[in-house]
TIBAMI-153788 format. One line per 4 residues: number of its first residue (from 0); their letters; for each residue y, x, z of C-alpha. Coordinates in nm, 3 decimals, padded with zeros to 5 digits, always signed. Each point is the difference from the previous one (the first is absolute). Layout:
# residues N
NUM	a	Y X Z  ...
//
This chain:
# residues 121
0	mptk	+00.000 +00.000 +00.000  +00.298 +00.199 -00.127  +00.308 -00.030 +00.222  +00.344 +00.148 -00.047
4	avsv	+00.364 -00.010 +00.105  +00.261 -00.066 -00.268  +00.364 +00.102 +00.045  +00.224 -00.296 -00.083
8	gtsa	+00.373 -00.022 -00.052  +00.253 -00.223 -00.170  -00.139 +00.079 -00.348  -00.337 -00.136 -00.113
12	vvlv	-00.289 +00.248 +00.016  -00.366 -00.029 -00.094  -00.203 -00.131 +00.292  -00.341 +00.033 -00.170
16	eesr	-00.096 +00.104 -00.352  -00.228 -00.209 -00.222  -00.356 +00.028 +00.124  -00.312 -00.162 -00.138
20	nrta	-00.231 -00.180 +00.246  +00.263 -00.019 +00.275  -00.061 -00.338 +00.160  +00.266 +00.002 +00.273
24	iiia	+00.314 +00.179 +00.112  +00.128 -00.013 +00.357  +00.366 +00.093 +00.041  +00.146 +00.043 +00.348
28	npdt	+00.365 +00.030 +00.098  +00.003 +00.207 +00.322  +00.379 -00.005 +00.028  +00.170 -00.206 +00.272
32	aail	+00.299 -00.112 -00.209  -00.034 +00.069 -00.375  -00.149 -00.251 -00.242  -00.222 +00.123 -00.285
36	yisd	-00.028 -00.188 -00.330  -00.292 +00.031 -00.243  -00.064 -00.101 -00.361  -00.246 +00.076 -00.278
40	esdk	+00.294 +00.021 -00.241  +00.241 +00.292 +00.036  +00.299 -00.197 -00.128  -00.063 -00.275 +00.256
44	csts	-00.048 +00.232 +00.295  +00.327 -00.067 +00.176  +00.123 -00.144 +00.328  +00.081 -00.324 -00.182
48	qgmp	-00.322 -00.043 -00.204  -00.274 +00.190 +00.184  -00.247 -00.144 +00.251  +00.132 +00.090 +00.348
52	ifpg	-00.206 +00.176 +00.264  +00.184 -00.043 +00.328  +00.027 +00.267 +00.273  -00.320 +00.064 +00.193
56	tyim	-00.214 -00.213 -00.233  -00.242 +00.050 -00.287  -00.123 -00.184 -00.307  -00.337 +00.009 -00.172
60	lsaf	-00.015 -00.047 -00.375  -00.348 -00.111 -00.102  -00.167 -00.037 -00.338  -00.202 -00.282 +00.156
64	egvn	+00.325 -00.197 +00.034  +00.101 +00.057 -00.362  +00.229 +00.302 +00.051  -00.015 +00.276 -00.262
68	teak	-00.092 +00.277 +00.241  -00.089 +00.240 -00.281  +00.363 +00.009 -00.118  +00.271 +00.249 +00.089
72	wwvi	+00.205 -00.131 +00.296  +00.356 +00.095 +00.095  +00.190 +00.000 +00.331  +00.364 +00.015 +00.109
76	sdta	+00.175 -00.026 +00.337  +00.328 -00.142 +00.116  +00.052 +00.327 +00.193  -00.035 +00.362 -00.115
80	gkta	-00.255 +00.243 +00.143  -00.283 -00.239 +00.093  -00.379 +00.011 -00.035  -00.264 -00.245 -00.116
84	rvie	-00.364 +00.043 +00.101  -00.257 -00.086 -00.266  -00.375 -00.056 +00.008  -00.186 -00.051 -00.329
88	lygr	-00.336 -00.177 +00.007  -00.259 +00.025 -00.277  -00.307 -00.203 -00.082  -00.152 -00.242 -00.242
92	spqe	+00.246 -00.220 -00.181  -00.004 -00.376 +00.061  -00.137 -00.048 -00.353  -00.308 +00.206 +00.091
96	ivpp	-00.077 -00.203 +00.312  -00.196 -00.313 -00.076  -00.098 -00.288 +00.227  -00.349 +00.008 +00.146
100	sqgv	-00.282 -00.147 -00.208  -00.029 -00.377 +00.003  -00.351 +00.028 +00.139  -00.013 -00.177 +00.337
104	rqgd	-00.197 +00.153 +00.282  -00.135 -00.209 +00.283  +00.263 -00.028 +00.275  +00.295 +00.097 -00.223
108	pets	+00.305 -00.227 +00.035  +00.127 -00.180 -00.309  +00.258 +00.204 -00.193  +00.235 -00.065 -00.288
112	wkfg	+00.195 +00.253 -00.204  +00.220 -00.277 -00.139  +00.282 +00.025 +00.248  +00.196 -00.318 +00.057
116	qvmn	-00.286 -00.227 -00.103  -00.218 -00.203 +00.235  -00.360 +00.116 +00.014  -00.273 -00.245 -00.097
120	r	-00.232 -00.081 +00.284
//
């Protein structure tokens, strides 16, 4: 699990480079006052358009929630001389993970992979 610290200022910098098979990115803001802003588009990485990460908090970007975690991500701060902490997680992509077989074993509860629909009983 690669981890790193990224120096952040009032100009957008690369948070993580493009990386195949990255399934999640955890970004922490250890500062007590500065707000970090992230984006997967360099021209939209600004304090007015980026996704804020408030002081003392973190955000997890997950491929399983539809986020393009393989893309290059950018970060900027509202204050110069700050740091972001980053953890990159790798694994099988959501497209490679399939639901379990439809074979029912004795004692298994009923399941449905059609979310939002009522199961037949």
